[in-house]
KOLDRENMI-86010 format. One record per residue: x, y, z of N, C-alpha, C in turn; chain. Coordinates in nm, 2 decimals, padded with zeros to 4 digits, m for minus. Example, Ala and Ser with C-alpha at 12.3 -4.5 7.8 and 13.67 -1.06 7.14 Angstrom:
+--------+--------+--------+--------+--------+--------+--------+--------+--------+-------+
|    nc1 |    nc2 |    nc3 |   cac1 |   cac2 |   cac3 |    cc1 |    cc2 |    cc3 | chain |
+--------+--------+--------+--------+--------+--------+--------+--------+--------+-------+
|  01.32 | m00.57 |  00.78 |  01.23 | m00.45 |  00.78 |  01.32 | m00.33 |  00.78 |     A |
|  01.28 | m00.22 |  00.71 |  01.37 | m00.11 |  00.71 |  01.29 |  00.00 |  00.79 |     A |
+--------+--------+--------+--------+--------+--------+--------+--------+--------+-------+
This chain:
+--------+--------+--------+--------+--------+--------+--------+--------+--------+-------+
|    nc1 |    nc2 |    nc3 |   cac1 |   cac2 |   cac3 |    cc1 |    cc2 |    cc3 | chain |
+--------+--------+--------+--------+--------+--------+--------+--------+--------+-------+
|  01.42 |  01.75 |  00.16 |  01.32 |  01.72 |  00.03 |  01.45 |  01.83 | m00.07 |     A |
|  01.45 |  01.78 | m00.14 |  01.53 |  01.85 | m00.29 |  01.43 |  01.97 | m00.32 |     A |
|  01.49 |  02.08 | m00.40 |  01.34 |  02.18 | m00.43 |  01.25 |  02.09 | m00.55 |     A |
|  01.30 |  02.03 | m00.62 |  01.25 |  01.96 | m00.77 |  01.14 |  01.86 | m00.70 |     A |
|  01.15 |  01.79 | m00.54 |  01.02 |  01.74 | m00.54 |  00.91 |  01.80 | m00.47 |     A |
|  00.92 |  01.91 | m00.41 |  00.84 |  02.01 | m00.30 |  00.89 |  02.16 | m00.37 |     A |
|  00.88 |  02.21 | m00.46 |  00.93 |  02.38 | m00.49 |  00.87 |  02.45 | m00.42 |     A |
|  00.93 |  02.54 | m00.36 |  00.88 |  02.65 | m00.29 |  00.76 |  02.70 | m00.35 |     A |
|  00.70 |  02.74 | m00.27 |  00.58 |  02.84 | m00.35 |  00.46 |  02.70 | m00.41 |     A |
|  00.49 |  02.60 | m00.41 |  00.38 |  02.52 | m00.46 |  00.36 |  02.39 | m00.40 |     A |
|  00.20 |  02.42 | m00.34 |  00.11 |  02.31 | m00.30 |  00.14 |  02.19 | m00.30 |     A |
|  00.19 |  02.14 | m00.17 |  00.19 |  01.99 | m00.17 |  00.14 |  01.91 | m00.23 |     A |
| m00.03 |  01.94 | m00.26 | m00.08 |  01.82 | m00.30 | m00.05 |  01.82 | m00.49 |     A |
|  00.02 |  01.92 | m00.55 |  00.04 |  02.00 | m00.67 |  00.15 |  01.93 | m00.72 |     A |
|  00.24 |  01.81 | m00.59 |  00.37 |  01.80 | m00.66 |  00.34 |  01.63 | m00.68 |     A |
|  00.44 |  01.58 | m00.75 |  00.44 |  01.40 | m00.75 |  00.45 |  01.38 | m00.62 |     A |
|  00.56 |  01.42 | m00.50 |  00.53 |  01.37 | m00.38 |  00.38 |  01.39 | m00.35 |     A |
|  00.31 |  01.52 | m00.36 |  00.19 |  01.46 | m00.28 |  00.13 |  01.42 | m00.33 |     A |
|  00.12 |  01.39 | m00.45 |  00.03 |  01.26 | m00.56 |  00.04 |  01.15 | m00.47 |     A |
|  00.20 |  01.09 | m00.51 |  00.23 |  00.98 | m00.41 |  00.17 |  00.94 | m00.26 |     A |
|  00.20 |  01.05 | m00.19 |  00.11 |  01.02 | m00.06 | m00.03 |  00.99 | m00.06 |     A |
| m00.11 |  01.08 | m00.15 | m00.27 |  01.10 | m00.17 | m00.31 |  00.97 | m00.22 |     A |
| m00.20 |  00.87 | m00.30 | m00.25 |  00.73 | m00.35 | m00.20 |  00.63 | m00.23 |     A |
| m00.08 |  00.65 | m00.17 | m00.05 |  00.54 | m00.08 | m00.06 |  00.57 |  00.10 |     A |
| m00.11 |  00.71 |  00.10 | m00.09 |  00.72 |  00.26 | m00.28 |  00.67 |  00.29 |     A |
| m00.24 |  00.69 |  00.48 | m00.36 |  00.61 |  00.49 | m00.28 |  00.50 |  00.64 |     A |
| m00.34 |  00.44 |  00.71 | m00.28 |  00.29 |  00.78 | m00.35 |  00.17 |  00.69 |     A |
| m00.37 |  00.18 |  00.61 | m00.38 |  00.02 |  00.53 | m00.36 |  00.01 |  00.39 |     A |
| m00.29 |  00.10 |  00.34 | m00.30 |  00.07 |  00.19 | m00.17 | m00.02 |  00.17 |     A |
| m00.10 |  00.07 |  00.19 |  00.05 |  00.04 |  00.22 |  00.03 | m00.16 |  00.22 |     A |
| m00.03 | m00.17 |  00.38 | m00.03 | m00.28 |  00.42 | m00.10 | m00.40 |  00.32 |     A |
| m00.22 | m00.29 |  00.21 | m00.25 | m00.43 |  00.13 | m00.18 | m00.44 |  00.09 |     A |
| m00.09 | m00.34 |  00.04 |  00.02 | m00.34 | m00.08 |  00.09 | m00.47 | m00.07 |     A |
|  00.15 | m00.45 |  00.04 |  00.24 | m00.56 |  00.05 |  00.20 | m00.68 |  00.09 |     A |
|  00.10 | m00.71 |  00.13 | m00.01 | m00.85 |  00.15 | m00.01 | m00.92 | m00.01 |     A |
| m00.04 | m00.83 | m00.12 | m00.05 | m00.87 | m00.23 |  00.03 | m00.87 | m00.32 |     A |
|  00.16 | m00.82 | m00.27 |  00.28 | m00.87 | m00.30 |  00.34 | m00.95 | m00.28 |     A |
|  00.33 | m00.99 | m00.16 |  00.40 | m01.15 | m00.11 |  00.29 | m01.27 | m00.21 |     A |
|  00.18 | m01.22 | m00.13 |  00.07 | m01.36 | m00.18 |  00.05 | m01.35 | m00.33 |     A |
|  00.04 | m01.23 | m00.37 |  00.00 | m01.25 | m00.57 | m00.12 | m01.22 | m00.58 |     A |
| m00.21 | m01.32 | m00.53 | m00.37 | m01.30 | m00.52 | m00.48 | m01.33 | m00.44 |     A |
| m00.50 | m01.23 | m00.35 | m00.58 | m01.28 | m00.24 | m00.75 | m01.25 | m00.25 |     A |
| m00.81 | m01.32 | m00.13 | m00.95 | m01.30 | m00.14 | m00.97 | m01.19 | m00.03 |     A |
| m01.09 | m01.14 |  00.01 | m01.09 | m01.05 |  00.08 | m01.09 | m01.10 |  00.22 |     A |
| m01.13 | m01.21 |  00.28 | m01.15 | m01.23 |  00.35 | m00.97 | m01.28 |  00.47 |     A |
| m00.88 | m01.36 |  00.33 | m00.75 | m01.34 |  00.34 | m00.69 | m01.22 |  00.38 |     A |
| m00.71 | m01.10 |  00.30 | m00.65 | m01.00 |  00.38 | m00.71 | m00.97 |  00.50 |     A |
| m00.81 | m00.95 |  00.50 | m00.89 | m00.93 |  00.63 | m00.80 | m00.99 |  00.80 |     A |
| m00.78 | m01.13 |  00.76 | m00.71 | m01.23 |  00.82 | m00.56 | m01.18 |  00.85 |     A |
| m00.50 | m01.20 |  00.76 | m00.32 | m01.12 |  00.70 | m00.35 | m01.03 |  00.83 |     A |
| m00.40 | m00.84 |  00.80 | m00.40 | m00.76 |  00.86 | m00.46 | m00.77 |  01.00 |     A |
| m00.57 | m00.83 |  01.00 | m00.60 | m00.87 |  01.17 | m00.69 | m00.78 |  01.21 |     A |
| m00.66 | m00.65 |  01.24 | m00.69 | m00.52 |  01.31 | m00.76 | m00.41 |  01.19 |     A |
| m00.80 | m00.46 |  01.07 | m00.88 | m00.40 |  00.99 | m01.03 | m00.42 |  01.00 |     A |
| m01.16 | m00.34 |  01.01 | m01.30 | m00.40 |  00.96 | m01.30 | m00.40 |  00.83 |     A |
| m01.39 | m00.50 |  00.83 | m01.45 | m00.55 |  00.73 | m01.51 | m00.40 |  00.59 |     A |
| m01.53 | m00.33 |  00.68 | m01.62 | m00.22 |  00.61 | m01.47 | m00.09 |  00.51 |     A |
| m01.39 | m00.16 |  00.65 | m01.25 | m00.03 |  00.59 | m01.16 | m00.11 |  00.51 |     A |
| m01.19 | m00.24 |  00.52 | m01.15 | m00.29 |  00.40 | m01.19 | m00.29 |  00.30 |     A |
| m01.31 | m00.30 |  00.25 | m01.38 | m00.30 |  00.14 | m01.37 | m00.16 |  00.09 |     A |
| m01.33 | m00.02 |  00.19 | m01.32 |  00.08 |  00.14 | m01.18 |  00.12 |  00.08 |     A |
| m01.11 |  00.05 |  00.14 | m00.95 |  00.06 |  00.11 | m00.88 | m00.03 | m00.02 |     A |
| m00.99 | m00.14 | m00.05 | m00.95 | m00.23 | m00.20 | m01.03 | m00.16 | m00.29 |     A |
| m01.18 | m00.04 | m00.26 | m01.23 |  00.01 | m00.37 | m01.17 |  00.13 | m00.44 |     A |
| m01.08 |  00.20 | m00.33 | m00.96 |  00.33 | m00.34 | m00.86 |  00.27 | m00.41 |     A |
| m00.80 |  00.19 | m00.36 | m00.72 |  00.12 | m00.46 | m00.72 |  00.10 | m00.58 |     A |
| m00.83 |  00.00 | m00.58 | m00.90 | m00.03 | m00.75 | m00.90 |  00.08 | m00.83 |     A |
| m00.95 |  00.19 | m00.82 | m00.99 |  00.35 | m00.85 | m00.89 |  00.39 | m00.90 |     A |
| m00.76 |  00.39 | m00.81 | m00.63 |  00.46 | m00.86 | m00.55 |  00.38 | m00.91 |     A |
| m00.61 |  00.23 | m00.98 | m00.51 |  00.14 | m01.05 | m00.38 |  00.06 | m00.97 |     A |
| m00.39 |  00.06 | m00.86 | m00.26 |  00.00 | m00.81 | m00.36 | m00.15 | m00.82 |     A |
| m00.43 | m00.18 | m00.78 | m00.50 | m00.32 | m00.76 | m00.61 | m00.35 | m00.85 |     A |
| m00.63 | m00.53 | m00.90 | m00.69 | m00.52 | m00.99 | m00.83 | m00.63 | m00.92 |     A |
| m00.95 | m00.62 | m00.94 | m01.03 | m00.70 | m00.88 | m01.09 | m00.78 | m00.97 |     A |
| m01.12 | m00.92 | m00.94 | m01.14 | m01.02 | m01.05 | m01.24 | m01.10 | m00.98 |     A |
| m01.35 | m01.07 | m01.04 | m01.51 | m01.17 | m01.00 | m01.52 | m01.26 | m01.07 |     A |
| m01.55 | m01.34 | m00.99 | m01.57 | m01.47 | m01.07 | m01.74 | m01.50 | m01.08 |     A |
| m01.82 | m01.54 | m01.21 | m01.97 | m01.57 | m01.21 | m01.98 | m01.70 | m01.17 |     A |
| m02.02 | m01.67 | m01.06 | m02.07 | m01.82 | m00.91 | m02.10 | m01.78 | m00.83 |     A |
| m02.18 | m01.92 | m00.77 | m02.25 | m01.92 | m00.61 | m02.17 | m02.02 | m00.52 |     A |
| m02.13 | m01.95 | m00.40 | m02.14 | m01.84 | m00.34 | m02.05 | m01.70 | m00.47 |     A |
| m02.07 | m01.60 | m00.46 | m01.97 | m01.53 | m00.54 | m01.83 | m01.54 | m00.50 |     A |
| m01.71 | m01.55 | m00.62 | m01.57 | m01.49 | m00.56 | m01.52 | m01.37 | m00.63 |     A |
| m01.42 | m01.31 | m00.54 | m01.35 | m01.20 | m00.56 | m01.23 | m01.23 | m00.53 |     A |
| m01.14 | m01.21 | m00.64 | m00.97 | m01.23 | m00.57 | m00.94 | m01.06 | m00.64 |     A |
| m00.81 | m01.07 | m00.55 | m00.72 | m00.92 | m00.57 | m00.61 | m00.95 | m00.61 |     A |
| m00.50 | m00.85 | m00.69 | m00.41 | m00.87 | m00.69 | m00.31 | m00.76 | m00.75 |     A |
| m00.24 | m00.70 | m00.75 | m00.15 | m00.59 | m00.79 | m00.12 | m00.58 | m00.93 |     A |
| m00.18 | m00.46 | m00.99 | m00.15 | m00.43 | m01.10 | m00.02 | m00.38 | m01.13 |     A |
|  00.00 | m00.37 | m01.26 |  00.12 | m00.34 | m01.34 |  00.19 | m00.20 | m01.28 |     A |
|  00.11 | m00.09 | m01.23 |  00.11 |  00.03 | m01.16 |  00.16 | m00.01 | m01.02 |     A |
|  00.07 | m00.06 | m00.93 |  00.06 | m00.13 | m00.83 |  00.21 | m00.17 | m00.77 |     A |
|  00.23 | m00.28 | m00.90 |  00.38 | m00.37 | m00.88 |  00.50 | m00.26 | m00.87 |     A |
|  00.47 | m00.16 | m01.00 |  00.60 | m00.09 | m00.98 |  00.60 |  00.02 | m00.83 |     A |
|  00.52 |  00.03 | m00.75 |  00.50 |  00.12 | m00.65 |  00.60 |  00.02 | m00.52 |     A |
|  00.62 | m00.11 | m00.55 |  00.66 | m00.25 | m00.46 |  00.80 | m00.16 | m00.40 |     A |
|  00.92 | m00.09 | m00.49 |  01.07 | m00.12 | m00.48 |  01.01 |  00.02 | m00.33 |     A |
|  00.96 |  00.15 | m00.41 |  00.93 |  00.22 | m00.32 |  00.85 |  00.19 | m00.16 |     A |
|  00.82 |  00.07 | m00.16 |  00.73 |  00.04 |  00.01 |  00.86 | m00.05 |  00.04 |     A |
|  00.96 | m00.15 | m00.03 |  01.09 | m00.19 |  00.00 |  01.16 | m00.10 |  00.06 |     A |
|  01.22 |  00.01 |  00.03 |  01.29 |  00.12 |  00.05 |  01.27 |  00.16 |  00.21 |     A |
|  01.12 |  00.19 |  00.18 |  01.05 |  00.25 |  00.32 |  01.09 |  00.14 |  00.42 |     A |
|  01.06 |  00.01 |  00.37 |  01.08 | m00.08 |  00.46 |  01.25 | m00.12 |  00.53 |     A |
|  01.35 | m00.09 |  00.43 |  01.49 | m00.08 |  00.51 |  01.51 |  00.04 |  00.55 |     A |
|  01.48 |  00.19 |  00.51 |  01.50 |  00.26 |  00.60 |  01.45 |  00.24 |  00.75 |     A |
|  01.31 |  00.20 |  00.76 |  01.26 |  00.14 |  00.89 |  01.37 |  00.09 |  00.97 |     A |
|  01.42 | m00.01 |  00.90 |  01.49 | m00.11 |  00.95 |  01.61 | m00.12 |  00.99 |     A |
|  01.67 |  00.06 |  00.93 |  01.77 |  00.11 |  00.98 |  01.82 |  00.20 |  01.04 |     A |
|  01.65 |  00.25 |  01.08 |  01.65 |  00.36 |  01.17 |  01.58 |  00.36 |  01.32 |     A |
|  01.50 |  00.26 |  01.29 |  01.37 |  00.23 |  01.42 |  01.51 |  00.23 |  01.56 |     A |
|  01.40 |  00.26 |  01.64 |  01.49 |  00.23 |  01.79 |  01.56 |  00.08 |  01.81 |     A |
|  01.46 | m00.02 |  01.74 |  01.53 | m00.12 |  01.80 |  01.68 | m00.13 |  01.74 |     A |
|  01.71 | m00.07 |  01.61 |  01.80 | m00.05 |  01.52 |  01.90 | m00.01 |  01.57 |     A |
|  01.90 |  00.11 |  01.61 |  01.97 |  00.23 |  01.66 |  02.05 |  00.16 |  01.77 |     A |
|  01.98 |  00.11 |  01.90 |  02.05 |  00.02 |  02.01 |  02.10 | m00.09 |  02.01 |     A |
|  02.11 | m00.13 |  01.85 |  02.19 | m00.30 |  01.84 |  02.29 | m00.23 |  01.79 |     A |
|  02.31 | m00.14 |  01.71 |  02.44 | m00.07 |  01.66 |  02.50 |  00.03 |  01.78 |     A |
|  02.42 |  00.08 |  01.90 |  02.52 |  00.14 |  02.01 |  02.57 |  00.01 |  02.07 |     A |
|  02.51 | m00.11 |  02.10 |  02.58 | m00.19 |  02.18 |  02.70 | m00.26 |  02.17 |     A |
+--------+--------+--------+--------+--------+--------+--------+--------+--------+-------+
């Protein structure tokens, strides 16, 4: 890390780096954002099916946290049965290049990628 990202003597939580980690940290937040970036608009059950390993409650909590951090938009339609759709906000969209860079780094540095280079 460069000194500007996490300066000596400053707590991680008090830096931009720490803030970013607090927003996208956790097992599912980046995955949810990825699916919303790919599909533009999704409903709760669509997200659950795509992620697969997430419980209904955990997905609900993650969506509420992402909405509270202004990364996603929750649009509720007044009908019966209720219909709710989720999409990325402008702020959420601004994080997609960061997620893409993480993906590229992982592809370049994963064990399988390194093994491929060594062959």
